[in-house]
C-alpha positions as CSV (number, residue, x, y, z in Angstrom):
1,M,-118.6,-0.7,157.0
2,R,-120.4,-3.4,159.5
3,D,-121.6,-5.6,156.4
4,L,-117.7,-5.2,155.2
5,Q,-116.6,-6.2,158.4
6,E,-119.2,-9.5,158.7
7,G,-118.4,-10.7,155.2
8,L,-115.1,-10.7,156.4
9,H,-115.6,-13.2,159.0
10,R,-117.9,-15.4,157.0
11,R,-116.8,-19.3,155.9
12,E,-117.3,-19.3,152.5
13,Q,-116.7,-22.7,150.2
14,I,-115.1,-22.4,147.6
15,V,-116.7,-23.6,144.2
16,Y,-114.4,-22.5,141.3
17,T,-110.7,-22.6,141.0
18,H,-109.4,-21.8,137.3
19,N,-109.0,-18.4,137.8
20,G,-108.3,-18.0,141.8
21,N,-110.3,-19.3,144.3
22,R,-113.9,-18.1,143.9
23,T,-117.8,-18.8,145.4
24,L,-119.8,-18.6,142.6
25,Q,-119.3,-21.1,139.0
26,P,-118.7,-18.4,136.3
27,E,-122.0,-18.3,134.9
28,E,-124.0,-17.3,137.8
29,L,-121.3,-15.1,138.9
30,L,-121.3,-13.5,135.2
31,E,-125.0,-13.0,135.0
32,R,-124.6,-10.2,138.0
33,I,-122.2,-8.1,136.7
34,R,-125.0,-7.8,133.6
35,R,-127.6,-6.8,136.2
36,V,-125.1,-4.4,137.1
37,A,-123.0,-3.0,134.8
38,P,-125.6,-0.6,133.3
39,L,-125.4,1.4,136.6
40,A,-121.4,1.4,135.8
41,G,-121.8,3.2,132.4
42,I,-120.7,0.1,130.8
43,Q,-121.9,0.6,126.9
44,R,-119.3,-2.0,125.2
45,V,-118.1,-5.2,125.8
46,A,-115.8,-6.9,122.8
47,N,-113.9,-10.1,122.6
48,I,-110.7,-9.0,121.1
49,S,-108.8,-12.6,122.1
50,H,-108.1,-12.4,117.7
51,L,-105.4,-10.3,117.7
52,A,-103.2,-12.9,119.6
53,D,-103.5,-16.6,118.6
54,S,-103.3,-17.8,122.4
55,S,-105.0,-19.7,124.4
56,F,-106.4,-17.1,126.0
57,Y,-109.9,-14.8,125.8
58,V,-109.5,-11.5,126.2
59,F,-112.6,-8.9,126.1
60,Q,-112.0,-4.9,126.3
61,S,-114.9,-2.7,127.6
62,C,-115.9,0.5,127.3
63,R,-117.3,2.7,130.0
64,P,-117.3,7.0,128.5
65,N,-119.0,8.8,131.9
66,L,-116.5,9.0,133.6
67,H,-115.5,11.1,137.2
68,W,-113.1,13.1,136.2
69,H,-111.5,16.2,136.2
70,S,-109.5,19.1,134.6
71,S,-106.2,18.1,135.9
72,S,-105.9,14.6,135.6
73,G,-107.9,11.9,133.0
74,Q,-109.1,8.9,133.7
75,N,-108.5,5.1,131.3
76,T,-112.0,4.8,129.1
77,G,-111.4,0.8,128.1
78,A,-110.9,-2.3,131.2
79,Q,-109.2,-5.1,129.7
80,G,-110.4,-8.9,131.3
81,K,-108.7,-12.6,130.4
82,G,-109.6,-15.8,130.9
83,R,-108.9,-19.6,129.9
84,T,-113.0,-19.4,128.6
85,P,-115.4,-17.0,127.2
86,T,-116.9,-16.3,130.6
87,Q,-114.0,-16.1,132.4
88,A,-113.0,-13.3,130.3
89,K,-116.4,-11.1,130.4
90,I,-116.2,-11.8,133.8
91,S,-112.3,-9.9,134.6
92,C,-113.4,-7.4,132.1
93,M,-116.3,-5.9,133.5
94,M,-114.9,-6.7,137.1
95,E,-112.4,-4.0,135.9
96,A,-114.7,-1.9,134.7
97,L,-116.9,-2.1,137.8
98,E,-113.9,-1.6,140.2
99,G,-112.8,2.0,138.2
100,F,-116.3,2.9,138.9
101,C,-116.5,1.9,142.8
102,Q,-112.7,3.9,143.6
103,E,-114.1,7.1,141.8
104,P,-115.3,10.0,144.8
105,R,-118.6,10.3,143.5
106,S,-119.8,10.3,146.8
107,P,-117.5,9.2,149.4
108,R,-117.4,9.6,152.9
109,L,-114.7,12.0,154.1
110,I,-113.2,14.3,157.1
111,R,-111.1,17.0,157.2
112,G,-108.2,17.6,159.4
113,S,-105.0,17.3,160.8
114,Y,-104.3,14.1,163.1
115,D,-103.6,15.9,166.2
116,H,-106.7,17.1,166.0
117,L,-108.9,13.9,165.1
118,R,-106.7,11.4,166.8
119,H,-109.2,12.8,169.8
120,Q,-112.4,11.4,167.9
121,H,-111.6,8.5,166.0
122,L,-108.6,5.9,165.4
123,L,-106.2,7.1,162.7
124,L,-104.2,5.5,160.5
125,D,-100.7,8.0,161.1
126,P,-100.3,9.4,157.9
127,Q,-96.7,9.5,158.2
128,Y,-96.7,5.7,157.3
129,L,-97.6,6.1,154.5
130,E,-95.6,5.7,151.0
131,L,-95.0,9.5,149.9
132,V,-95.1,10.5,145.9
133,E,-91.7,11.2,144.9
134,G,-90.1,14.5,146.0
135,V,-92.6,15.2,149.2
136,E,-92.0,14.9,153.1
137,P,-93.9,13.0,155.5
138,P,-96.8,14.8,156.1
139,A,-96.4,17.0,159.8
140,H,-99.5,15.7,162.5
141,S,-100.7,19.2,162.2
142,E,-101.2,19.2,158.9
143,P,-105.0,19.1,157.3
144,L,-105.9,15.7,155.6
145,M,-108.8,14.6,153.7
146,W,-110.0,11.0,155.5
147,T,-112.1,8.3,154.7
148,P,-113.0,4.9,156.7
149,A,-111.4,1.7,155.7
150,Y,-111.4,-1.3,158.2
151,S,-108.4,-2.9,160.2
152,V,-108.4,-6.5,160.0
153,E,-105.8,-6.4,163.2
154,L,-108.4,-4.5,165.3
155,D,-111.4,-5.2,163.8
156,A,-112.7,-2.2,163.7
157,E,-112.9,1.2,162.1
158,L,-110.4,3.7,161.4
159,W,-109.6,6.6,159.1
160,V,-107.1,6.4,156.1
161,P,-105.9,9.5,154.2
162,A,-108.7,9.4,151.7
163,E,-106.0,10.3,148.8
164,A,-104.6,6.7,149.6
165,I,-108.1,5.4,148.9
166,Y,-109.9,6.9,145.5
167,F,-108.5,7.0,141.6
168,P,-108.9,9.9,140.5
169,F,-109.2,11.8,144.3
170,L,-107.8,15.7,143.3
171,P,-106.5,16.5,147.4
172,E,-106.4,20.5,145.4
173,D,-110.1,20.7,145.5
174,Y,-110.5,20.5,149.4
175,Q,-107.2,23.2,149.7
176,V,-105.1,20.2,151.4
177,Q,-101.2,19.1,150.0
178,S,-101.3,15.7,147.9
179,W,-98.8,13.6,149.6
180,F,-99.7,9.8,148.6
181,P,-99.3,7.3,145.4
182,C,-103.4,8.2,143.7
183,V,-103.6,4.4,141.8
184,T,-105.5,1.7,141.8
185,V,-103.1,-1.3,142.6
186,G,-105.4,-3.0,145.4
187,V,-108.4,-2.6,143.7
188,A,-110.6,-5.8,143.4
189,A,-114.2,-7.0,142.8
190,G,-115.8,-10.7,143.7
191,A,-119.1,-12.4,144.2
192,T,-118.2,-11.4,148.4
193,Y,-116.6,-8.9,150.4
194,L,-114.2,-11.8,151.6
195,E,-113.4,-13.1,147.5
196,A,-112.8,-9.3,146.7
197,A,-110.2,-8.7,149.6
198,T,-108.6,-12.2,149.0
199,H,-108.4,-11.1,145.2
200,A,-107.3,-7.1,146.2
201,L,-104.2,-8.4,148.5
202,Y,-103.2,-11.0,145.9
203,E,-103.0,-7.5,143.5
204,L,-100.2,-6.1,146.3
205,I,-98.3,-8.7,147.0
206,E,-97.3,-8.8,143.5
207,T,-96.7,-5.4,143.1
208,Y,-94.4,-5.7,145.6
209,Y,-92.7,-8.7,144.7
210,Q,-92.4,-6.1,141.6
211,R,-90.7,-3.8,143.2
212,C,-88.3,-6.2,144.9
213,L,-87.2,-6.9,141.7
214,Q,-86.9,-3.9,140.8
215,E,-84.4,-3.4,143.7
216,K,-82.7,-6.7,143.1
217,M,-83.9,-8.2,146.5
218,V,-85.4,-11.5,145.2
219,E,-83.6,-14.3,143.5
220,I,-84.9,-15.5,140.3
221,T,-85.1,-19.0,138.5
222,E,-86.2,-19.6,135.5
223,L,-89.3,-22.2,135.1
224,D,-88.5,-25.3,132.8
225,Q,-91.1,-24.8,129.8
226,D,-90.5,-28.4,128.5
227,D,-91.6,-29.4,132.1
228,L,-95.0,-27.6,132.2
229,R,-95.7,-28.7,129.0
230,S,-95.8,-32.1,129.8
231,Q,-98.3,-31.2,132.3
232,G,-101.7,-31.9,131.7
233,D,-103.0,-28.7,133.3
234,L,-100.5,-26.5,132.2
235,G,-99.4,-27.6,128.8
236,P,-102.4,-25.2,127.1
237,V,-101.6,-22.2,128.7
238,L,-98.1,-21.9,127.2
239,P,-98.4,-21.2,123.5
240,Q,-95.9,-19.2,121.3
241,V,-97.9,-16.5,120.6
242,N,-98.3,-15.5,117.2
243,D,-94.9,-17.6,116.4
244,E,-93.5,-14.3,116.6
245,Y,-93.1,-13.8,121.1
246,A,-91.4,-16.2,123.0
247,V,-92.7,-17.1,126.1
248,R,-90.4,-17.1,129.7
249,L,-91.8,-17.6,133.2
250,Y,-89.5,-16.9,135.9
251,A,-90.5,-17.2,139.9
252,A,-88.9,-14.9,142.5
253,R,-88.3,-15.6,145.7
254,L,-87.4,-13.7,148.6
255,P,-84.5,-15.2,150.5
256,G,-84.7,-15.6,154.0
257,V,-89.2,-16.0,154.2
258,R,-91.8,-18.1,153.6
259,N,-92.6,-17.2,150.1
260,I,-96.1,-17.0,148.5
261,P,-96.1,-18.3,144.5
262,M,-95.4,-15.7,142.7
263,V,-94.5,-16.1,138.4
264,F,-93.7,-13.3,136.0
265,A,-94.6,-13.8,132.4
266,Y,-92.5,-12.0,129.7
267,L,-94.0,-11.9,126.0
268,I,-90.6,-11.1,124.1
269,G,-90.9,-9.8,120.5
270,A,-88.1,-10.9,117.7
271,D,-87.8,-6.8,118.2
272,R,-87.2,-6.3,121.9
273,K,-90.4,-5.5,123.0
274,L,-91.9,-7.0,126.0
275,Y,-95.3,-7.7,127.4
276,A,-95.2,-8.1,130.9
277,G,-97.8,-10.3,133.0
278,Y,-97.3,-11.3,136.6
279,G,-99.3,-13.9,139.1
280,A,-99.3,-14.5,142.6
281,C,-101.4,-17.3,144.1
282,A,-101.5,-20.1,146.9
283,D,-101.6,-22.4,143.9
284,V,-98.5,-22.9,141.8
285,P,-100.6,-23.5,138.6
286,T,-102.7,-20.6,138.8
287,A,-99.8,-18.3,139.6
288,I,-98.4,-19.0,136.5
289,S,-101.8,-18.9,134.3
290,R,-102.7,-15.6,135.6
291,A,-99.0,-14.1,134.8
292,V,-99.1,-15.8,131.4
293,S,-102.6,-14.3,130.7
294,E,-101.7,-11.7,132.1
295,A,-99.0,-10.9,129.3
296,V,-101.5,-11.9,126.9
297,Q,-103.7,-9.6,127.9
298,S,-101.0,-7.1,127.8
299,L,-100.1,-7.2,124.0
300,V,-103.6,-8.0,122.8
301,T,-104.5,-4.6,124.3
302,V,-101.8,-2.6,122.8
303,L,-102.3,-4.2,119.8
304,S,-106.2,-2.9,119.8
305,G,-104.5,0.3,120.0
306,T,-106.3,1.7,123.4
307,R,-103.0,1.8,125.4
308,E,-101.1,3.5,123.1
309,D,-100.0,5.3,126.2
310,I,-98.3,2.7,127.9
311,P,-93.8,2.5,128.2
312,K,-91.5,0.2,127.1
313,K,-90.9,-1.8,130.3
314,A,-87.5,-3.7,130.3
315,M,-87.9,-5.8,133.4
316,A,-87.2,-9.1,132.2
317,P,-84.1,-10.4,133.7
318,S,-81.4,-10.2,131.1
319,S,-84.1,-10.2,128.2
320,E,-81.8,-9.1,125.7
321,R,-80.0,-11.9,126.0
322,Y,-82.7,-14.1,124.2
323,D,-84.0,-14.8,121.1
324,P,-87.7,-15.8,119.8
325,N,-86.7,-17.4,117.5
326,E,-84.1,-19.9,119.2
327,R,-85.3,-21.6,121.7
328,S,-82.3,-23.1,123.5
329,A,-80.6,-19.3,124.5
330,Q,-78.3,-19.5,127.2
331,R,-79.7,-18.6,130.4
332,R,-78.6,-16.8,132.9
333,Y,-80.7,-18.1,135.8
334,P,-81.3,-21.2,137.5
335,V,-84.2,-23.2,135.8
336,R,-86.7,-25.2,137.8
337,T,-89.3,-27.6,137.0
338,L,-92.6,-27.4,138.4
339,A,-92.1,-30.6,141.7
340,E,-89.1,-28.2,142.0
341,Y,-89.6,-24.7,142.5
342,T,-93.3,-26.3,144.3
343,Q,-90.6,-27.4,146.8
344,E,-89.5,-24.2,147.5
345,V,-92.9,-21.6,148.4
346,D,-95.3,-22.6,150.5
347,E,-98.3,-24.0,148.4
348,R,-101.5,-24.4,149.8
349,H,-105.2,-25.4,148.8
350,F,-107.8,-24.5,150.6
351,A,-111.6,-25.1,151.2
352,D,-112.5,-22.1,152.3
353,L,-111.9,-18.3,151.4
354,R,-111.3,-17.3,155.0
355,S,-109.0,-19.5,155.4
356,E,-107.3,-18.2,152.6
357,F,-107.8,-14.7,153.5
358,E,-105.6,-15.6,157.0
359,W,-102.9,-17.3,155.4
360,I,-102.7,-14.5,153.3
361,V,-102.8,-11.9,155.7
362,D,-100.0,-13.9,158.3
363,W,-97.6,-13.9,155.7
364,L,-97.7,-9.7,155.2
365,H,-97.5,-10.4,159.3
366,E,-94.1,-12.4,158.8
367,L,-92.5,-10.0,156.5
368,G,-93.3,-7.3,159.5
369,F,-96.5,-5.3,157.2
370,H,-98.2,-5.9,160.8
371,K,-101.6,-3.6,159.8
372,V,-103.9,-4.8,156.7
373,C,-106.0,-2.5,155.8
374,I,-110.1,-3.1,153.9
375,A,-112.0,-0.3,152.3
376,N,-115.2,-0.5,151.2
377,L,-115.8,0.7,147.8
378,T,-119.0,-1.3,147.0
379,R,-122.2,1.2,145.7
380,S,-125.2,1.6,146.9
381,G,-127.6,-0.6,145.1
382,M,-124.8,-2.9,143.2
383,D,-124.5,-6.8,144.9
384,I,-121.5,-6.7,143.8
385,P,-118.5,-6.3,146.2
386,V,-115.5,-3.8,145.1
387,V,-113.4,-3.1,147.9
388,K,-109.2,-1.4,148.2
389,A,-106.6,-2.9,150.4
390,L,-104.0,-1.0,151.2
391,V,-101.0,-2.4,153.3
392,P,-98.9,0.8,155.4
393,R,-95.1,-0.2,153.9
394,M,-96.2,-2.6,152.0
395,P,-94.0,-0.4,148.8
396,P,-95.8,-0.4,144.8
397,R,-93.3,-0.7,141.9
398,S,-91.1,2.5,141.7
399,D,-92.9,4.5,138.8
400,H,-96.2,4.3,140.7
401,R,-94.5,6.1,143.7
402,G,-90.6,7.7,142.7
403,R,-88.8,6.8,146.3
404,E,-86.8,4.3,146.6
405,R,-86.2,1.9,149.8
406,A,-82.1,1.0,150.1
407,T,-83.1,-3.0,150.9
408,L,-85.2,-5.7,151.9
409,D,-84.6,-5.5,155.6
410,A,-85.4,-1.6,155.9
411,I,-89.0,-2.4,154.2
412,Q,-88.9,-5.5,157.2
413,A,-87.9,-3.4,160.4
414,A,-90.6,-1.0,159.7
415,R,-92.6,-0.9,161.8
416,F,-95.5,1.6,162.9
417,G,-98.4,2.1,165.8
418,W,-102.2,3.2,166.0
419,A,-103.2,6.6,168.0
420,Y,-106.4,5.6,169.2
421,K,-109.5,7.8,170.8
422,S,-108.6,9.4,174.3
């Protein structure tokens, strides 16, 4: 825990920005990943970019020796994308490392009820975590499995329900009930703890905006692609993929609050199949690039045949209005240029990662999410930090947890307290 705590307080200079702020150049980071990849069981890294004619590269890795359970499987593949082959390899192998580190191979656990353990440890009240569908919050007298995490606000170790951290985690193995969604959202790897935590929080924010979109709590504008193509750096990331899919870009904005740049990208086919990508970042062009590259990755991954279990999604606003072969189709949402959208959000540029991390945490506090937890999942002997970010009361997509929230006001009004050592 001390390594994580000290790592999150460092001022680390940003040296690479093309796919999000990083503290190492891609070639140096890739070499570090290659050294530890065999420890995670990564046996193949393949270039599958040829399956879609786009400006992004997509790589795929295989990790067959998984920690598995008779009642819960796990995907053996990991995917990654980038503007260069090196970026894509890093993204792909990082995802494989994240999956390896999140498996509960040697977890630090304790078993007990909130009422009992709060006298010995700083605890997160489990009643304020999101629940699986149809389950009532656990009573404080119910036994749970707990694992340590780091409280950003308290600058101290606290214990949180292990089911919300590890994947896959089967509570019945410990004779306790399952209450919380067991998902991989909010897990990230990086060259440093600060880098990993920053990217993990961005992933949570992306999922939060998706949930708000599902509940019709965001304002949607469409980004003018003709304007984007005129931008020197953004033009190359907006191809007509395979000439069969139209690219649609939407910006999401939460009303009444300061917004982080958040972009939804959709590849829409003539057969109405849809592939989505999401991007949140302090920098608008990077958010756009992340969203488009993730949509391309989604398409290429399905074409590769390893993710045939992905259900059809229909989250694009009024996607049925658009004919991929008719670029001038009528639009339902207001259209913004890059300059206009940039004025609507809090776009920032940072010299060091600590400033970016603090900016994200301040934004979460403004929205009413006052407790940010970071769990250290890094494996012993591996010099690639992996963390999971947990923000209580920040709901994931409804298909991840199944329990609805009525309004954004209800989410923002949610508060919870801490139980301290007595």
